[in-house]
N, C-alpha and C positions, 0 to 999 in steps of 0.2 A: 098725639103720641107723647106719653109721659116722659119727662127728663129721665126717669129711671131707666129708661128702656135704651141703655147704654150698651152698644153691641161691639163686638171684636171680630176681625176676619181672619183669614188664612195666614199662618206664619209657621216657620219652623226655628225652634229655639235653639240658638247657637251659643250666646253668651250674653251676660248682662252687665253694663257699667252703671252703677248707682251714681246719681247725683243728687244734691239737695241744696238747700239754702232758703233764703227768703224770698222776696218778690223777684230778685234777679239772681238766680244761683249760679255760679260757675262751675263748668265742666272742668274737673281736676284730671290733668294729663296723667297717663299711666307711669308710675314710678320705675326707675330702672329694676328694683327689687320691691315685689308687691309687699305691702304692709298686711300682715296676717292677723296680729292681734290688736286690740283696742282697748284702751284704759277704761271705757264706759261699757265694756262688754265682759264682766267679771266671769270667772270659772264656773258659777252656777246660773248664768243667764240661760234661759230656756232655748234661745236661738243660737247660742255661742257656736254649736257645730255647724249649723247651716252657714253662718255668717264667716266664720274662719275658713271653711272648706271652700266657700266661692271666692274669697279673697285670695287663698292660696292659689288659685287657678287663674287669677287675675281677672275675674268676673265682676267682682264689685270692689269698691274703693272706699276708703274712709275719707276723713277731712284732714287737712294740714296740722291741725293740733292734736293728731293721734286718737280722735275721737271717731265713733260710727254713727252715734245718735240714734240707736235702735228704736227709740219710741217716737222719733219725730214722724209727723204724717207726710204722706206722699199726696202730691198734687197731680191732677190730669195732665199738666204740662210736663212735670217731671217724670210722670209715668211714659208718656210720649218720647221724652229724650231717652229714658231707659230702652225703650222700643227701638228707638233708632240705632242706638248703641249697640244693641244685642243682636239684632236682625239684619241680615243681609240678603233681603228678598227682592225678587222682581216687583215691580210696581205693577199693580192689577187695575188702577183707575187713576184718573186725572184729578189733580188737587182742586179743591174748592176753597173760596174765600170766606173763611169764617168771619163774621161780623165783629167778634170779640178778641180777634187774634191779628192786630196789625203788623205790617210788614217789619217794623222795628221791634218787635216783641222778641225777648231773648230765645224763646222756644218755637219761633215761627217756623224755621225749616224743620225742625224736629216733628212738630205736629203735622206739618204738610207731609213729610216722608211716611210718617206712621199712618196716615189717613191713605196715602197712596199705596201703601204696602197692603192695605185692607185689615190692618190690625186694630185700629180705632176708628169710630166714628163719632160725628157730632150730636147734637140734639136739634128738634125741629127748629127751622127758621135760620139755619146755618149758624147755630151757637155751639161753640165748643166748652165755654166756662173752663178756661186753663187753669185758673187759680183755685178751682173747686177741688177740695180735697176728696181723694178716690175711696170709696168704701170698699170693705174686703170683698163683697160679693161682686163688685165690677172687675177687680182684679182676677178673680176666679172665672168669670164669664170670658174675661179676654183669653185667658191661657186655655181654658176648655175649647172656646170657639177657635182660636187660632191655631191649636193644635189639633183640630178636628176630632176632639174626642166624641164619641157617641155612647150615650147611655143604654146599657143592656137589660136595665130592670126599671120597673115603673117608678115614677117620682113619689109615690105614695110611702115607699120604703124610706124615705128621708126623715119621717117622723120616728122611725124606730132607730134612727142614727143620732139626730140632732133634737134636744129638748126644746130648742127654739125654732123648730123647722117652720113653724107657721109666720115666722117673720121673713121668710125668703120670699122676695117679690116672685110674681107669677111668671114674668119673663125669663127668670133665672133659674126655674125649677130642673129644666132638663140639663142646663150646663153644670149645675151644682151636683145633680145626680152622677154625671159623666166623670166630673172632677173628683167626686168621692171615690167612684170606682177605680178610678187611676191612681188613688192614692196621693194626690198633690194637696190636700186639704190639711192644714196644720193648726190646731185650735189651742191658744194658751189664754187662761190657765186652766180651762176645763175642755177635755176634748169633746164632751157631749154638747158644747154651745158653739154655734158657728158664729155668732154675732154679725150676720151678714151685712147689717147696716152700719156697723162700727167702721170708722175711718181707718183704713189700713196703715200700718206703721212700717219704716224700712225693714224692722225684723221680720213682720208678717211677709212682706214681699220677697225678703231674701229666702224665707222657708218656703213659700209656694213656688218660687223659682228653682230652687234646688230640688224639691220633690217633682217637679216637671222634667228635670234633668235626669232623676233617678228612673222615672217612669220611661224615659227615651233611652235607657241603657247607657247614658254618657257619663254617670258617676256612680260611686257606690253608696248604698244605702246607709244612712245614718240612724242609729237606734234613738227614737225619742217616744216618750209617753203621750207627746201631744198630736202625732200623726193618727189622722183618721183612718181605720182600716175597715173597709167594707168588702166581705168577700163575695165574689161573684161565681157562686158554684155552678151557674149555667154554662160558664165558659171552661170549667175545669173537670178533667177527666182524672182519676186517681186509680193507679194500677198498685192494688194493696200489696203489703209486705205479705210474704208466704206464698206468693204465685210462683208456680212452677213454669220454668222457662226451658223447653227443650232445645239442645243444641247438637250440632254436628261438626266434626272436623274433617275438612275436605281432603288434608294432605295425608293421612295415614289411618289405619284401623288400630294401631297400637302405639302407646307410647311407653318407653322404659326408662326408668329413673333410678338412680342409686340414692342410697340414703345421705350420701354425702354430697349431693350436687352442691357446686360452689356458690350458686345464687339462684334465686326464682327464675324459673323458666317461662319466658314470654310466650303467649299463646293467643291467637285469634279464632274465636269459635264463630260458627254460622247459626243463627236462630232457624230452628227447623220448621216451624209452623207460625202462622199469624197468632198474635196475641191480642185479644180485644177485650174491651170493657163496654158493657151495655151495646153491643153489636158494632162498636167503633174499633177499628184495628189502631192500635197504639204502637205495637212493634211488629212491623210487617216481617214475614219470612224472608229469609237471606239477608236481614241484617246483621252486622258484625258485632261481635262482643270482644273487646280486647282486654286482656287480663294476664294473669300469669298462675302457673302451678307452683305451689310451695310444698316442699319436702320437710316434714317434721312428724315427730311421734309414730315412726313407722308406717307412714303413711304419705299420700299425696292429696292436696286439695287445690282446687281452681278458684281464684278470687277474681271477680270482675271489676273492672276500672271504668270503662266506658262503653256506651252504645252507640254505634256508628251506623247512621242510616245511609241509603243508597245516594241521596243526594249531597252526603258529605257532612251533615250535621252531626254534632258529637254531644252526648249528654252523660254526666256522671251516673254510675248505677252502682248500687251496693247489692251484690248478690253473690253466693258461692255454691260450690258443689259439696257433696258428701266427702267424707275422707276415704281415699281409696287404698286400701291395705294388701289387695291381692298382690302376689308375688309370682315371679318366673325364675327358676333356677337355672343358671348358667355353669356347664360343666365342661372340663376338657373333653374334646371329641364330639361334642354335641353339634348337630345339624344347624350349623350358622345360617344356612340360606332359609330354614324353616323358621328360625327365630326372628330373623330381620325381614321377613315378608311383610310388605305394607306397614313397616314400623319406622319411627322416628326414635332418637335417643337423645338423653340428655348428655351433657358432656362427661360426667362420672360414669354413666352407664356405658358409654362407648369406651371409656378407659378401661372399664372393669372387663368387658367383654374381650378388648384387644389383649389384656394381660393374662386372663385365664385360658383363652384359646390359643394364643400366640399369633393371632392374625392381627398384625398391626395396621393391615389396610383398612379395617373397620374404622379406625380413627380418622381416615381422610377420606374415605369413599361415602360413609353412610351420612344421612341427614341428621345434622346436629343441631340441638335447640340449647340457647342460653349461654354458649360459650364458644370461643374460637379454637382452632388446631392447637394453638400453643396450649391452652388450658388442658386439653384432652391428653396431649404428650406428658405433660407435668403430672397429671393424675395417674398415669400409667404405672408409675412407681408406687403408688398407694397400693395398688392391688397385686404387685408383681408376687410370684410365689404361691397364690392361692390357687386351689384345684376347683373351687367353685365360689358362686357368689350369688346372693338372691337379689334380684332387682324388682322394684315395685312396677307392676304391669298395669297400664291405664287404658281402658277401652273407651276413648273420647266420646264415642256415639251413643254410650249408655251410662258410663261413670260420671260424666261431666254435667249432666242436666242440672240447671241452676235454680236455686231458691232465692227470691228477692227478699233482701233483709230489712230494707225500708221503702217506704211508700215511693212510687214515681208519679209526679204531678206533671200532667200535660194541658195544654191549652188548645181547645176546639178551633 
């Protein structure tokens, strides 16, 4: 077995405490207040965002002199110490006695723990090579394997991503493909060159670790031109902008609104039928769409905010209805029962009907949207003395069908 066949096992990434130094580095205790900026990481340094974001979260640390030493190489022993400090995983195997890691070696316990957790392995003959600088490819293999990444596309696509794909060791191809798909690869100074066999620097490792955290949803993404992006269209389903989403409103057949509704009217609609892309249902019937009716320019229009699935998942959605301008006239002596049958009212509409008809009970007995009783009673004075008022009349089961205004992207 080649010495390059360095493997990594299962692990869940929690945090990383970076250490460094010469032959016998010292683990620096976490300060009371984490140092975030470092004098040797200037504002234009390519890894500044990754380094400072991790430092702010207490995941990495610098040195007592205020430096970070971003270009310093990382040894296998130092990487083992990072793993020990970062992971709190159950031990999945018993430690072995590496021939080149004596019990008095500074990283003896860290190496043993990293091995027992299944995160790192040695070379044939029980050799660990603790002082050997670790190449970038080994760091990525460790993260890909430890986080159980699985490639979904053939490794032949790597040649389309990296100009030096031929330099990737054969044992690492699947792991590098998976790491690339997950977006954890960061290549400086040229995003097209992986430089797999180049020694990993502290800046490299910080960037890889941060991207792994992004992929796990634990931190926000940082914009960088050096992050390798490999779309995985096989895993993506796109519901295109312009798609029509039919909806229903279960509480009423009519919504009456006045032109001076005091604020947008909250409304939850129900998706009337399955919405599918290539025979895959992406929005099941009976899903909910939460949004609001806004009154403006002599009409009412629904604006969607969130799509809510039956299992409670919520995703933002950018969709709206057409502008509804149909009106219904309310006059004195009108058959109020007929007007209000299967209807709900906005606060101003309720006030208008109460003022014009003289039936104040409407303000307290009908279903109101968007405001409370106090608002309705206040608005009655606005309509006092009128003999008639025209209200916007919305049929939610026909007027509020939605048009998607931007793509919705789903993962299979």
